C-alpha positions as CSV (number, residue, x, y, z in Angstrom):
1,E,0.0,0.0,0.0
2,V,1.2,3.5,-0.8
3,M,-0.3,6.4,1.2
4,I,0.0,9.5,-0.9
5,N,-1.2,13.0,0.2
6,P,-3.5,11.7,3.0
7,Q,-6.4,13.9,4.0
8,N,-6.6,14.7,7.7
9,S,-8.6,17.0,9.9
10,K,-5.9,17.7,12.4
11,D,-3.9,20.2,10.3
12,V,-0.9,17.9,10.0
13,E,1.2,18.4,6.9
14,E,0.4,15.7,4.4
15,N,4.1,14.8,3.8
16,K,4.3,13.8,7.5
17,L,1.7,11.2,7.0
18,E,2.9,9.6,3.8
19,Y,4.2,6.0,3.9
20,I,4.8,2.9,1.8
21,E,3.7,-0.4,3.4
22,I,5.4,-3.6,2.5
23,W,4.1,-7.0,3.4
24,N,6.6,-9.8,4.1
25,A,4.7,-12.8,2.7
26,S,7.5,-15.3,3.4
27,D,7.6,-17.8,6.2
28,T,10.9,-16.3,7.5
29,D,12.0,-13.0,9.0
30,Q,13.6,-10.7,6.5
31,S,16.4,-8.2,6.8
32,L,15.7,-4.6,6.3
33,K,19.3,-3.6,5.9
34,N,20.5,-2.1,2.6
35,L,17.1,-0.9,1.5
36,K,16.5,1.9,-1.0
37,V,13.6,3.4,-2.8
38,I,13.8,4.6,-6.4
39,I,11.1,6.8,-7.7
40,E,11.0,7.1,-11.5
41,E,9.0,9.6,-13.6
42,P,8.3,7.8,-16.9
43,L,7.7,11.0,-18.9
44,T,10.9,12.8,-17.9
45,H,13.0,9.7,-17.0
46,K,14.0,11.5,-13.8
47,K,15.0,9.2,-10.8
48,R,15.2,10.0,-7.1
49,I,17.0,7.5,-5.0
50,C,16.5,7.3,-1.2
51,Y,18.6,5.2,1.1
52,L,16.7,3.9,4.1
53,R,17.7,3.3,7.7
54,G,15.9,2.2,10.9
55,A,14.5,-1.2,11.8
56,D,16.8,-4.2,11.2
57,S,14.2,-6.8,10.3
58,V,10.6,-7.6,9.7
59,K,8.9,-10.8,11.0
60,A,7.4,-13.4,8.7
61,K,3.8,-12.8,7.6
62,S,3.9,-9.2,8.8
63,F,4.5,-5.7,7.4
64,F,6.8,-2.7,7.8
65,L,6.6,0.9,6.8
66,I,8.9,3.1,4.7
67,T,8.5,6.8,5.8
68,A,10.2,10.2,5.8
69,K,12.2,11.2,8.9
70,D,9.4,13.5,10.0
71,F,6.7,10.8,9.9
72,R,4.0,11.2,12.5
73,K,3.5,7.6,13.7
74,D,1.5,8.9,16.7
75,F,-1.2,10.1,14.2
76,Y,-1.8,6.5,13.1
77,K,-1.3,5.2,16.7
78,L,1.3,2.7,15.5
79,Q,3.1,0.5,18.0
80,N,5.6,-2.2,17.4
81,I,5.6,-1.7,13.7
82,P,9.1,-1.8,12.1
83,I,9.8,1.5,10.3
84,V,12.6,2.3,8.0
85,E,13.0,6.0,7.0
86,A,14.5,8.1,4.4
87,G,16.8,10.9,5.6
88,Q,14.6,13.6,4.0
89,A,11.7,15.5,5.6
90,K,9.5,14.3,2.7
91,L,9.6,10.7,1.6
92,C,12.0,10.7,-1.4
93,G,11.0,14.3,-2.1
94,G,7.3,13.6,-1.6
95,L,4.9,11.2,-3.2
96,S,2.8,13.8,-4.9
97,N,0.1,12.2,-7.1
98,L,0.2,15.0,-9.6
99,T,2.3,12.9,-12.1
100,K,2.6,9.3,-12.8
101,K,5.5,7.6,-10.9
102,I,7.0,4.2,-10.7
103,I,8.1,3.4,-7.1
104,K,10.6,0.6,-6.7
105,I,11.9,-0.9,-3.5
106,Y,15.4,-2.6,-3.6
107,R,17.4,-4.6,-1.0
108,D,21.0,-5.3,-1.8
109,D,20.4,-4.0,-5.4
110,R,17.7,-6.5,-6.0
111,E,14.1,-5.3,-6.7
112,I,11.8,-6.6,-4.0
113,D,8.6,-4.7,-4.8
114,R,7.2,-2.0,-7.1
115,Y,4.1,0.2,-7.4
């Protein structure tokens, strides 16, 4: 799931609520080290690369979130959810839905998911 420009009634900046949710469908825990997000704009061929840091692993049959450094997990009342974050205030420069984007998630230079 990708949460882009979420609407809220608490006057929280939208970029502080954006996230990408990844489900670990395997039967084993997975490492979250060496993760990166690449956002491509197909029309301009521009790419933004964001290196991620945070949680070390995700349990089997569970999920983790990719967020910006200013993510408001208190807004969603999240507890015990592994989070890896980009170093920017906006997740990879923001996930604006104004233009078409391809979002790819890599671990150790191997693609593990895309949106």
